[in-house]
Every structure is written in structure tokens, then in C-alpha cells.
C-alpha positions as a Markdown table, in Angstrom:
| # | Residue | x | y | z |
|---|---|---|---|---|
| 1 | Unk | -0.1 | 0.0 | 0.0 |
| 2 | Unk | 1.0 | 3.6 | -0.6 |
| 3 | Unk | 0.9 | 6.2 | 2.1 |
| 4 | Unk | -0.9 | 9.5 | 1.2 |
| 5 | Unk | -1.3 | 12.6 | 3.0 |
| 6 | Unk | -4.9 | 13.7 | 2.5 |
| 7 | Unk | -5.0 | 17.0 | 4.1 |
| 8 | Unk | -2.8 | 16.2 | 7.2 |
| 9 | Unk | -4.2 | 12.7 | 7.7 |
| 10 | Unk | -2.2 | 9.9 | 6.2 |
| 11 | Unk | -4.3 | 7.2 | 4.6 |
| 12 | Unk | -3.1 | 3.8 | 3.0 |
| 13 | Unk | -4.2 | 3.5 | -0.7 |
| 14 | Unk | -3.6 | 0.9 | -3.4 |
| 15 | Unk | -2.8 | 2.0 | -6.8 |
| 16 | Unk | -2.3 | 0.1 | -10.0 |
| 17 | Unk | 1.4 | 0.7 | -9.9 |
| 18 | Unk | 1.9 | -1.7 | -7.0 |
| 19 | Unk | -1.3 | -3.8 | -7.7 |
| 20 | Unk | -1.3 | -3.6 | -11.7 |
| 21 | Unk | -3.8 | -5.9 | -13.8 |
| 22 | Unk | -1.2 | -8.5 | -14.6 |
| 23 | Unk | -1.0 | -9.4 | -10.8 |
| 24 | Unk | -5.0 | -9.2 | -10.6 |
| 25 | Unk | -5.0 | -11.7 | -13.5 |
| 26 | Unk | -2.7 | -13.9 | -11.6 |
| 27 | Unk | -4.7 | -13.6 | -8.3 |
| 28 | Unk | -7.9 | -14.4 | -10.2 |
| 29 | Unk | -6.6 | -16.9 | -12.8 |
| 30 | Unk | -8.6 | -19.8 | -11.2 |
| 31 | Unk | -12.0 | -17.7 | -10.5 |
| 32 | Unk | -15.1 | -17.5 | -12.4 |
| 33 | Unk | -16.8 | -14.1 | -11.7 |
| 34 | Unk | -20.4 | -14.2 | -11.8 |
| 35 | Unk | -21.9 | -10.7 | -12.2 |
| 36 | Unk | -25.4 | -10.9 | -11.1 |
| 37 | Unk | -27.7 | -8.0 | -12.4 |
| 38 | Unk | -27.2 | -5.8 | -15.6 |
| 39 | Unk | -28.6 | -2.6 | -14.8 |
| 40 | Unk | -26.4 | 0.2 | -13.2 |
| 41 | Unk | -23.0 | -0.9 | -12.0 |
| 42 | Unk | -23.1 | -4.5 | -13.7 |
| 43 | Unk | -22.5 | -3.7 | -17.3 |
| 44 | Unk | -19.5 | -1.5 | -16.7 |
| 45 | Unk | -17.8 | -3.6 | -14.3 |
| 46 | Unk | -18.5 | -6.6 | -16.4 |
| 47 | Unk | -17.4 | -5.3 | -19.7 |
| 48 | Unk | -14.3 | -3.8 | -18.2 |
| 49 | Unk | -13.3 | -7.2 | -16.6 |
| 50 | Unk | -14.0 | -9.1 | -20.0 |
| 51 | Unk | -11.9 | -6.4 | -21.9 |
| 52 | Unk | -9.0 | -7.3 | -19.4 |
| 53 | Unk | -8.9 | -10.8 | -19.9 |
| 54 | Unk | -10.8 | -12.0 | -16.7 |
| 55 | Unk | -13.1 | -15.1 | -16.7 |
| 56 | Unk | -16.5 | -13.3 | -16.3 |
| 57 | Unk | -20.1 | -14.6 | -16.8 |
| 58 | Unk | -23.5 | -12.6 | -16.3 |
| 59 | Unk | -26.6 | -13.9 | -14.3 |
| 60 | Unk | -29.9 | -12.2 | -15.2 |
| 61 | Unk | -33.6 | -13.0 | -15.6 |
| 62 | Unk | -34.1 | -14.3 | -19.2 |
| 63 | Unk | -36.8 | -12.2 | -21.2 |
| 64 | Unk | -36.0 | -8.9 | -19.2 |
| 65 | Unk | -34.7 | -5.9 | -20.9 |
| 66 | Unk | -31.5 | -6.2 | -19.1 |
| 67 | Unk | -31.2 | -9.7 | -20.7 |
| 68 | Unk | -31.6 | -8.3 | -24.0 |
| 69 | Unk | -29.0 | -5.7 | -23.1 |
| 70 | Unk | -26.5 | -8.1 | -22.2 |
| 71 | Unk | -26.8 | -10.0 | -25.5 |
| 72 | Unk | -26.5 | -6.8 | -27.3 |
| 73 | Unk | -23.3 | -6.1 | -25.5 |
| 74 | Unk | -21.8 | -9.4 | -26.6 |
| 75 | Unk | -22.8 | -11.9 | -23.9 |
| 76 | Unk | -23.7 | -15.2 | -25.2 |
| 77 | Unk | -26.5 | -17.3 | -23.7 |
| 78 | Unk | -25.4 | -20.8 | -22.3 |
| 79 | Unk | -21.8 | -19.5 | -22.6 |
| 80 | Unk | -21.3 | -16.3 | -20.8 |
| 81 | Unk | -25.0 | -15.5 | -20.0 |
| 82 | Unk | -27.0 | -17.6 | -17.5 |
| 83 | Unk | -30.1 | -17.4 | -15.2 |
| 84 | Unk | -29.2 | -15.8 | -11.9 |
| 85 | Unk | -29.4 | -19.2 | -10.2 |
| 86 | Unk | -27.0 | -21.0 | -12.7 |
| 87 | Unk | -24.8 | -18.1 | -12.6 |
| 88 | Unk | -24.6 | -18.2 | -8.6 |
| 89 | Unk | -23.8 | -21.9 | -8.8 |
| 90 | Unk | -21.2 | -21.4 | -11.6 |
| 91 | Unk | -19.2 | -18.4 | -10.0 |
| 92 | Unk | -16.6 | -18.5 | -7.4 |
| 93 | Unk | -16.7 | -14.7 | -6.9 |
| 94 | Unk | -20.4 | -13.5 | -6.9 |
| 95 | Unk | -21.0 | -9.9 | -7.7 |
| 96 | Unk | -24.3 | -9.2 | -6.4 |
| 97 | Unk | -25.3 | -6.0 | -8.3 |
| 98 | Unk | -28.9 | -6.4 | -8.3 |
| 99 | Unk | -30.8 | -3.1 | -7.2 |
| 100 | Unk | -31.0 | -2.8 | -3.4 |
| 101 | Unk | -34.5 | -3.9 | -3.5 |
| 102 | Unk | -33.9 | -6.6 | -5.7 |
| 103 | Unk | -31.2 | -8.0 | -3.8 |
| 104 | Unk | -33.7 | -8.3 | -0.7 |
| 105 | Unk | -36.3 | -9.8 | -2.9 |
| 106 | Unk | -34.2 | -12.3 | -4.6 |
| 107 | Unk | -31.9 | -13.3 | -1.8 |
| 108 | Unk | -33.9 | -16.4 | -0.3 |
| 109 | Unk | -34.1 | -17.9 | -3.8 |
| 110 | Unk | -30.5 | -17.7 | -4.8 |
| 111 | Unk | -28.4 | -18.0 | -1.3 |
| 112 | Unk | -28.8 | -21.6 | -1.4 |
| 113 | Unk | -26.4 | -21.6 | -4.5 |
| 114 | Unk | -23.3 | -20.1 | -2.8 |
| 115 | Unk | -20.6 | -22.8 | -2.5 |
| 116 | Unk | -18.2 | -23.0 | 0.5 |
| 117 | Unk | -15.3 | -20.8 | -0.1 |
| 118 | Unk | -16.9 | -18.4 | -2.7 |
| 119 | Unk | -16.5 | -14.7 | -2.4 |
| 120 | Unk | -19.8 | -12.8 | -2.1 |
| 121 | Unk | -19.1 | -9.3 | -3.7 |
| 122 | Unk | -21.2 | -6.1 | -3.0 |
| 123 | Unk | -20.4 | -2.5 | -4.5 |
| 124 | Unk | -22.6 | -1.2 | -1.8 |
| 125 | Unk | -22.9 | -1.7 | 1.9 |
| 126 | Unk | -26.8 | -1.4 | 2.3 |
| 127 | Unk | -28.1 | -4.9 | 2.2 |
| 128 | Unk | -25.6 | -6.3 | 4.6 |
| 129 | Unk | -25.3 | -3.3 | 7.2 |
| 130 | Unk | -29.2 | -3.2 | 7.2 |
| 131 | Unk | -29.7 | -7.0 | 7.2 |
| 132 | Unk | -32.5 | -6.4 | 9.9 |
| 133 | Unk | -34.3 | -4.9 | 7.0 |
| 134 | Unk | -33.2 | -6.7 | 4.0 |
| 135 | Unk | -32.8 | -10.1 | 5.4 |
| 136 | Unk | -29.4 | -10.4 | 3.5 |
| 137 | Unk | -27.5 | -12.5 | 6.0 |
| 138 | Unk | -24.4 | -14.2 | 4.1 |
| 139 | Unk | -23.8 | -17.7 | 5.2 |
| 140 | Unk | -20.6 | -18.3 | 7.6 |
| 141 | Unk | -18.6 | -20.3 | 4.7 |
| 142 | Unk | -18.1 | -17.6 | 2.2 |
| 143 | Unk | -15.8 | -14.5 | 2.0 |
| 144 | Unk | -17.9 | -11.3 | 2.0 |
| 145 | Unk | -16.1 | -8.4 | 0.2 |
| 146 | Unk | -17.0 | -5.0 | -1.3 |
| 147 | Unk | -15.7 | -2.6 | -4.0 |
| 148 | Unk | -17.3 | 0.4 | -4.4 |
| 149 | Unk | -16.5 | 2.6 | -7.5 |
| 150 | Unk | -16.9 | 6.2 | -6.6 |
| 151 | Unk | -19.0 | 7.1 | -9.7 |
| 152 | Unk | -21.8 | 5.8 | -11.9 |
| 153 | Unk | -21.5 | 2.7 | -14.0 |
| 154 | Unk | -21.5 | 5.2 | -17.0 |
| 155 | Unk | -18.5 | 6.8 | -15.6 |
| 156 | Unk | -16.7 | 3.6 | -14.6 |
| 157 | Unk | -17.0 | 2.5 | -18.3 |
| 158 | Unk | -16.0 | 5.6 | -19.8 |
| 159 | Unk | -12.9 | 6.2 | -17.6 |
| 160 | Unk | -11.9 | 2.7 | -18.6 |
| 161 | Unk | -12.4 | 3.2 | -22.2 |
| 162 | Unk | -10.1 | 6.5 | -21.9 |
| 163 | Unk | -7.4 | 4.5 | -20.0 |
| 164 | Unk | -8.1 | 6.3 | -16.7 |
| 165 | Unk | -9.4 | 4.8 | -13.4 |
| 166 | Unk | -12.4 | 5.9 | -11.3 |
| 167 | Unk | -11.5 | 5.7 | -7.5 |
| 168 | Unk | -13.1 | 3.1 | -5.5 |
| 169 | Unk | -13.4 | 1.9 | -1.9 |
| 170 | Unk | -13.0 | -1.8 | -0.7 |
| 171 | Unk | -13.8 | -3.6 | 2.3 |
| 172 | Unk | -13.8 | -7.2 | 3.8 |
| 173 | Unk | -16.9 | -8.0 | 6.0 |
| 174 | Unk | -15.9 | -11.7 | 6.5 |
| 175 | Unk | -12.7 | -13.5 | 5.7 |
| 176 | Unk | -13.2 | -17.5 | 5.5 |
| 177 | Unk | -10.5 | -18.4 | 3.0 |
| 178 | Unk | -7.7 | -16.1 | 4.1 |
| 179 | Unk | -7.8 | -14.5 | 0.7 |
| 180 | Unk | -10.7 | -12.2 | 1.2 |
| 181 | Unk | -8.8 | -9.0 | 1.0 |
| 182 | Unk | -6.6 | -10.2 | -1.9 |
| 183 | Unk | -9.7 | -10.9 | -3.6 |
| 184 | Unk | -11.2 | -7.8 | -3.1 |
| 185 | Unk | -8.5 | -5.7 | -4.2 |
| 186 | Unk | -7.9 | -7.9 | -7.3 |
| 187 | Unk | -11.4 | -7.5 | -8.3 |
| 188 | Unk | -11.3 | -3.7 | -7.5 |
| 189 | Unk | -8.4 | -3.3 | -10.0 |
| 190 | Unk | -10.0 | -5.7 | -12.6 |
| 191 | Unk | -13.2 | -3.4 | -12.8 |
| 192 | Unk | -11.0 | -0.5 | -13.8 |
| 193 | Unk | -10.3 | 1.4 | -10.4 |
| 194 | Unk | -7.7 | 3.9 | -10.5 |
| 195 | Unk | -7.0 | 3.7 | -6.8 |
| 196 | Unk | -8.5 | 1.7 | -4.0 |
| 197 | Unk | -8.8 | 3.2 | -0.4 |
| 198 | Unk | -9.9 | 0.8 | 2.5 |
| 199 | Unk | -13.2 | 1.3 | 4.4 |
| 200 | Unk | -15.9 | -0.9 | 6.1 |
| 201 | Unk | -19.3 | -2.0 | 4.9 |
| 202 | Unk | -21.0 | 0.3 | 7.5 |
| 203 | Unk | -18.8 | 3.4 | 6.5 |
| 204 | Unk | -19.3 | 2.9 | 2.9 |
| 205 | Unk | -22.9 | 2.9 | 2.9 |
| 206 | Unk | -23.2 | 5.8 | 5.6 |
| 207 | Unk | -21.1 | 7.9 | 3.3 |
| 208 | Unk | -22.8 | 6.8 | -0.1 |
| 209 | Unk | -26.3 | 7.5 | 1.1 |
| 210 | Unk | -25.3 | 10.8 | 2.5 |
| 211 | Unk | -23.5 | 11.9 | -0.6 |
| 212 | Unk | -26.0 | 10.9 | -3.2 |
| 213 | Unk | -28.8 | 12.5 | -1.1 |
| 214 | Unk | -26.5 | 15.4 | -0.3 |
| 215 | Unk | -23.9 | 17.2 | -2.6 |
| 216 | Unk | -23.6 | 14.7 | -5.4 |
| 217 | Unk | -27.5 | 14.7 | -6.2 |
| 218 | Unk | -30.1 | 16.0 | -3.7 |
| 219 | Unk | -28.6 | 19.3 | -2.6 |
| 220 | Unk | -26.9 | 20.0 | -6.1 |
| 221 | Unk | -30.4 | 19.7 | -7.6 |
| 222 | Unk | -32.3 | 21.7 | -5.0 |
| 223 | Unk | -29.9 | 24.5 | -5.1 |
| 224 | Unk | -29.8 | 24.8 | -8.9 |
| 225 | Unk | -33.4 | 25.0 | -8.8 |
| 226 | Unk | -33.6 | 27.6 | -6.2 |
| 227 | Unk | -30.8 | 29.9 | -7.8 |
| 228 | Unk | -32.7 | 29.4 | -11.4 |
| 229 | Unk | -35.9 | 30.5 | -10.0 |
| 230 | Unk | -34.5 | 33.5 | -8.1 |
| 231 | Unk | -32.9 | 34.6 | -11.3 |
| 232 | Unk | -35.9 | 34.1 | -13.5 |
| 233 | Unk | -38.1 | 35.9 | -10.8 |
| 234 | Unk | -35.6 | 38.9 | -11.3 |
| 235 | Unk | -36.4 | 39.0 | -14.9 |
| 236 | Unk | -33.5 | 37.0 | -16.6 |
| 237 | Unk | -34.0 | 35.0 | -19.5 |
| 238 | Unk | -34.1 | 31.0 | -19.2 |
| 239 | Unk | -30.8 | 30.9 | -21.1 |
| 240 | Unk | -28.9 | 33.4 | -18.8 |
| 241 | Unk | -30.4 | 31.9 | -15.7 |
| 242 | Unk | -29.4 | 28.4 | -16.8 |
| 243 | Unk | -25.8 | 29.4 | -18.0 |
| 244 | Unk | -25.1 | 31.3 | -14.6 |
| 245 | Unk | -26.6 | 28.4 | -12.7 |
| 246 | Unk | -25.5 | 25.1 | -14.3 |
| 247 | Unk | -23.4 | 25.4 | -17.6 |
| 248 | Unk | -20.6 | 27.6 | -16.1 |
| 249 | Unk | -20.4 | 25.0 | -13.1 |
| 250 | Unk | -20.4 | 21.9 | -15.2 |
| 251 | Unk | -18.4 | 23.1 | -18.3 |
| 252 | Unk | -16.0 | 25.2 | -16.6 |
| 253 | Unk | -15.7 | 25.8 | -12.9 |
| 254 | Unk | -16.1 | 22.2 | -11.6 |
| 255 | Unk | -13.3 | 21.0 | -14.1 |
| 256 | Unk | -10.9 | 23.4 | -12.7 |
| 257 | Unk | -11.6 | 22.2 | -9.1 |
| 258 | Unk | -11.2 | 18.7 | -10.4 |
| 259 | Unk | -7.7 | 19.5 | -11.8 |
| 260 | Unk | -6.2 | 21.7 | -9.1 |
| 261 | Unk | -8.6 | 22.1 | -6.2 |
| 262 | Unk | -11.0 | 24.8 | -4.9 |
| 263 | Unk | -8.5 | 27.0 | -3.6 |
| 264 | Unk | -6.9 | 27.4 | -7.1 |
| 265 | Unk | -10.3 | 27.8 | -8.8 |
| 266 | Unk | -10.9 | 30.7 | -6.2 |
| 267 | Unk | -7.5 | 32.1 | -7.0 |
| 268 | Unk | -7.8 | 32.1 | -10.6 |
| 269 | Unk | -11.3 | 33.6 | -11.1 |
| 270 | Unk | -11.8 | 37.4 | -11.1 |
| 271 | Unk | -11.5 | 39.4 | -7.9 |
| 272 | Unk | -15.1 | 40.2 | -7.9 |
| 273 | Unk | -16.2 | 36.5 | -8.0 |
| 274 | Unk | -13.5 | 35.7 | -5.7 |
| 275 | Unk | -14.5 | 38.0 | -3.0 |
| 276 | Unk | -18.1 | 37.6 | -3.2 |
| 277 | Unk | -17.6 | 33.7 | -3.1 |
| 278 | Unk | -15.6 | 34.1 | 0.2 |
| 279 | Unk | -18.1 | 36.1 | 1.8 |
| 280 | Unk | -21.2 | 34.0 | 1.0 |
| 281 | Unk | -19.7 | 30.6 | 1.6 |
| 282 | Unk | -19.8 | 30.9 | 5.4 |
| 283 | Unk | -23.6 | 31.7 | 5.1 |
| 284 | Unk | -24.4 | 28.7 | 3.0 |
| 285 | Unk | -22.2 | 26.6 | 5.4 |
| 286 | Unk | -24.3 | 27.9 | 8.2 |
| 287 | Unk | -27.5 | 27.2 | 6.6 |
| 288 | Unk | -26.8 | 23.8 | 5.2 |
| 289 | Unk | -24.6 | 22.1 | 7.9 |
| 290 | Unk | -27.9 | 21.3 | 10.0 |
| 291 | Unk | -29.6 | 19.7 | 7.1 |
| 292 | Unk | -26.6 | 17.6 | 6.3 |
| 293 | Unk | -26.6 | 16.6 | 9.8 |
| 294 | Unk | -30.1 | 15.6 | 9.8 |
| 295 | Unk | -29.5 | 13.7 | 6.6 |
| 296 | Unk | -26.6 | 11.7 | 8.1 |
| 297 | Unk | -28.7 | 10.8 | 11.0 |
| 298 | Unk | -31.3 | 9.6 | 9.1 |
| 299 | Unk | -28.9 | 7.3 | 7.2 |
| 300 | Unk | -27.4 | 5.8 | 10.4 |
| 301 | Unk | -30.6 | 5.1 | 12.0 |
| 302 | Unk | -31.9 | 3.2 | 9.1 |
| 303 | Unk | -34.8 | 5.6 | 8.1 |
| 304 | Unk | -33.3 | 6.2 | 4.7 |
| 305 | Unk | -33.1 | 2.4 | 4.1 |
| 306 | Unk | -36.5 | 1.8 | 5.3 |
| 307 | Unk | -37.8 | 4.6 | 2.7 |
| 308 | Unk | -36.0 | 2.9 | -0.1 |
| 309 | Unk | -37.2 | -0.6 | 0.5 |
| 310 | Unk | -40.5 | 0.3 | 1.1 |
| 311 | Unk | -41.0 | 2.7 | -1.9 |
| 312 | Unk | -39.2 | 0.5 | -4.3 |
| 313 | Unk | -41.0 | -2.6 | -3.4 |
| 314 | Unk | -44.4 | -1.3 | -4.4 |
| 315 | Unk | -45.8 | -2.4 | -7.5 |
| 316 | Unk | -46.5 | 0.9 | -9.2 |
| 317 | Unk | -43.1 | 2.4 | -8.0 |
| 318 | Unk | -41.5 | 2.5 | -11.6 |
| 319 | Unk | -44.7 | 4.4 | -12.9 |
| 320 | Unk | -44.6 | 6.8 | -9.9 |
| 321 | Unk | -41.0 | 7.3 | -10.2 |
| 322 | Unk | -41.4 | 8.2 | -14.0 |
| 323 | Unk | -43.8 | 10.9 | -12.9 |
| 324 | Unk | -41.3 | 12.5 | -10.8 |
| 325 | Unk | -38.5 | 12.2 | -13.1 |
| 326 | Unk | -40.8 | 13.8 | -16.1 |
| 327 | Unk | -41.7 | 16.5 | -13.7 |
| 328 | Unk | -38.0 | 17.4 | -13.3 |
| 329 | Unk | -37.1 | 16.8 | -17.0 |
| 330 | Unk | -40.0 | 18.8 | -18.3 |
| 331 | Unk | -39.6 | 21.8 | -15.9 |
| 332 | Unk | -38.1 | 25.2 | -17.7 |
| 333 | Unk | -34.8 | 24.8 | -15.9 |
| 334 | Unk | -33.9 | 21.4 | -17.5 |
| 335 | Unk | -35.6 | 22.2 | -20.7 |
| 336 | Unk | -33.3 | 25.1 | -21.0 |
| 337 | Unk | -30.3 | 22.8 | -20.0 |
| 338 | Unk | -31.5 | 20.6 | -23.2 |
| 339 | Unk | -31.5 | 23.6 | -25.5 |
| 340 | Unk | -28.1 | 24.7 | -24.1 |
| 341 | Unk | -26.5 | 20.9 | -24.7 |
| 342 | Unk | -27.8 | 21.1 | -28.1 |
| 343 | Unk | -25.8 | 24.2 | -28.9 |
| 344 | Unk | -22.4 | 22.8 | -27.7 |
| 345 | Unk | -20.1 | 22.2 | -30.6 |
| 346 | Unk | -19.0 | 18.8 | -29.2 |
| 347 | Unk | -22.1 | 17.5 | -28.4 |
| 348 | Unk | -22.3 | 14.8 | -31.2 |
| 349 | Unk | -19.0 | 13.5 | -29.9 |
| 350 | Unk | -20.2 | 13.1 | -26.3 |
| 351 | Unk | -23.2 | 11.2 | -27.4 |
| 352 | Unk | -20.8 | 9.0 | -29.6 |
| 353 | Unk | -18.7 | 8.4 | -26.3 |
| 354 | Unk | -21.7 | 7.5 | -24.4 |
| 355 | Unk | -22.8 | 4.9 | -26.8 |
| 356 | Unk | -19.5 | 3.5 | -27.0 |
| 357 | Unk | -19.6 | 2.9 | -23.3 |
| 358 | Unk | -22.5 | 0.5 | -23.4 |
| 359 | Unk | -24.1 | 2.2 | -20.7 |
| 360 | Unk | -25.9 | 5.4 | -22.0 |
| 361 | Unk | -28.7 | 6.6 | -19.7 |
| 362 | Unk | -28.0 | 4.2 | -16.7 |
| 363 | Unk | -28.0 | 6.0 | -13.5 |
| 364 | Unk | -25.8 | 5.4 | -10.4 |
| 365 | Unk | -26.7 | 3.5 | -7.4 |
């Protein structure tokens, strides 16, 4: 492991320099990696491993849209594409990548197909940590490991195709064979991780649920909508309001933050923007920190998990979800965004890249 100073806190991380793909291939040379589910993370992780020469099969419900997508991506029924139960039985490392609600509903049907010494792999700590709600309790004779990419399946695949890696966390919940950590790290490298940092199942799910409800998705969308509506109420056009709220962030500033950090971005913007941002940052901090604390508490006490399981298990959930997504997509804010994206000179190239990734339109967990 490499020791890296993260702002005064030294952490151990694993990079592809000390654990290259060649080493992962050696560690996993006798393994059959069965990817269960082909919706969000499944396609990206499976295709990345396949392209790197690992022995990968898919387990999916025959006749489903995901089965058809797997066939389109080159998986062959009866050779590399099987029913969920058959893939469970054939695999030695079982990547359980169904949705959280589906993991709960399928568990009693498939757990019997696990063999002693298998590794049960997750990309989210949800099912295992909240076992009282999900009923997912792994048998005592298998390794239980985790590798959680810090990005959507689309990003995992795109970064791999571009020759880059996406950062991932890894964890061992149960080590029966004495090889659990080595297996987790090897699979983490195999799916295309840039570097791996250690965590626990509990810490992963607590941080992940907080992040996607907070800064990554929920807070970001809410703040964008609020600023856009204030600007529109002030007489600004949809184009101006969208560009000042979203386009400049996503197409310029956030890229500078990614490349050099927030302090560098502040130092390299106009003095007017710099001064205003520094003055208003504490106000937003004070206003939002109590909300984030409420969110984190709701994650830790299981309220968020309960909400997900109850909602996603309803028969009409997909229809109700589509109503909510349509409401967002049809709003003036995101219709303005659609028009703005159509004016970007490189939009066609982006669409081609997304199609090439094989995971266009599939959201993160």
C-alpha cells in the first residue's frame, strides 16, 4: 500500500502501480466472476473485466430488458450469460449487483447456490449493513467483500475506455479463505479502479447514502433549482439563468476544481467573483450544515434504508418514479438545459462516447 497525506491525515491506498492488472489476473486466474444483475454497475464492471481478460459470466432474468442488453453487449446465452441461479452456482466470486430492493427480494431464492469458499461481492454496503430490514445475511462459509466505485456505471466504463480509472473503496466483512482482502483488491483493479482506499461496509453505506442525497445529487439539484427560480423571478431569461446556474459550473468551474482544487479555482477567477464567494461561503455553510446532520442521522438510524425498501417494493413504483423524473425533465430549468446542450459544438462527440460506453442513460446506485 502507498501512504498518502490527505490534508494532514495519512491514509493507505492501493494504486495500479503496486497492484497492476497483471497481478490481478494472476490472483484471479482460477476464479469465475459471476456478475448478478445488468442494470447500473453490472454492465460497466463486467465489460471492463471482460476486456481485461478475466473470466466473467452474467446472471440475469431471461426475457428481461437487461437480458436483451447483455446480449447486445456480446454476452452469449448458455456460454457467458445465464439465469441468476445458474450464474450463482457457476461463479466463485459472486458480484451481487442487483438493485438494493431486488437484492432483498431475490436473496432467499439464490443464497442456497453459494458454495463454500466462494466470495460474495457487493458494490454497496446497504444489504449487509441493514440486514434487519433486507434479510441479506451471508452464510458463514463464504468470503464477503466489497468494492464501491465512486461514480456511476457510465463513468466507470467511460474512464476505463479512456485509459483512466475511477477511485473505489474496498472492504472485507467476512474472511473465511484467508484470501478475502486479496480477492477484493484484485477485483477492484479488474473493474478499472484508478486507486483503492480501505473502508468498512458500514462506513461505505453511511457515506454513500449521505453523499448522493446531499452534495452529489439531492442538494445540488435543489440549489440549482432555487438559484434558477430566483434569477427568473428577477427578470433574467431562461438561457441566462441556466448558464449562470448550471452551464458555467459543469463546463468550466467544476473541471478546474477537479484538476487543481477549490483554492486554485478561487485564486484564478475574477477578484469580484473571488471576494463574493469568500463572503457568502460561510452563510451557505451555516444554513446547510444542520440539514446535512439531519440527513446523516437519518442514514445511520436506518430511516433512509426503510424509505428505499418500502418505496421501491411497491408494484407501481416505476410508474410513480417516472412521474417524478418527468416533472424534473419537463421543468423550464432542464428544458433550458436541453436546449443549451444542443448548442455545444462537441455534443455529437459526447453522444458517441456514451454509446461506446455501452451504458448510456443508466444512473448510479
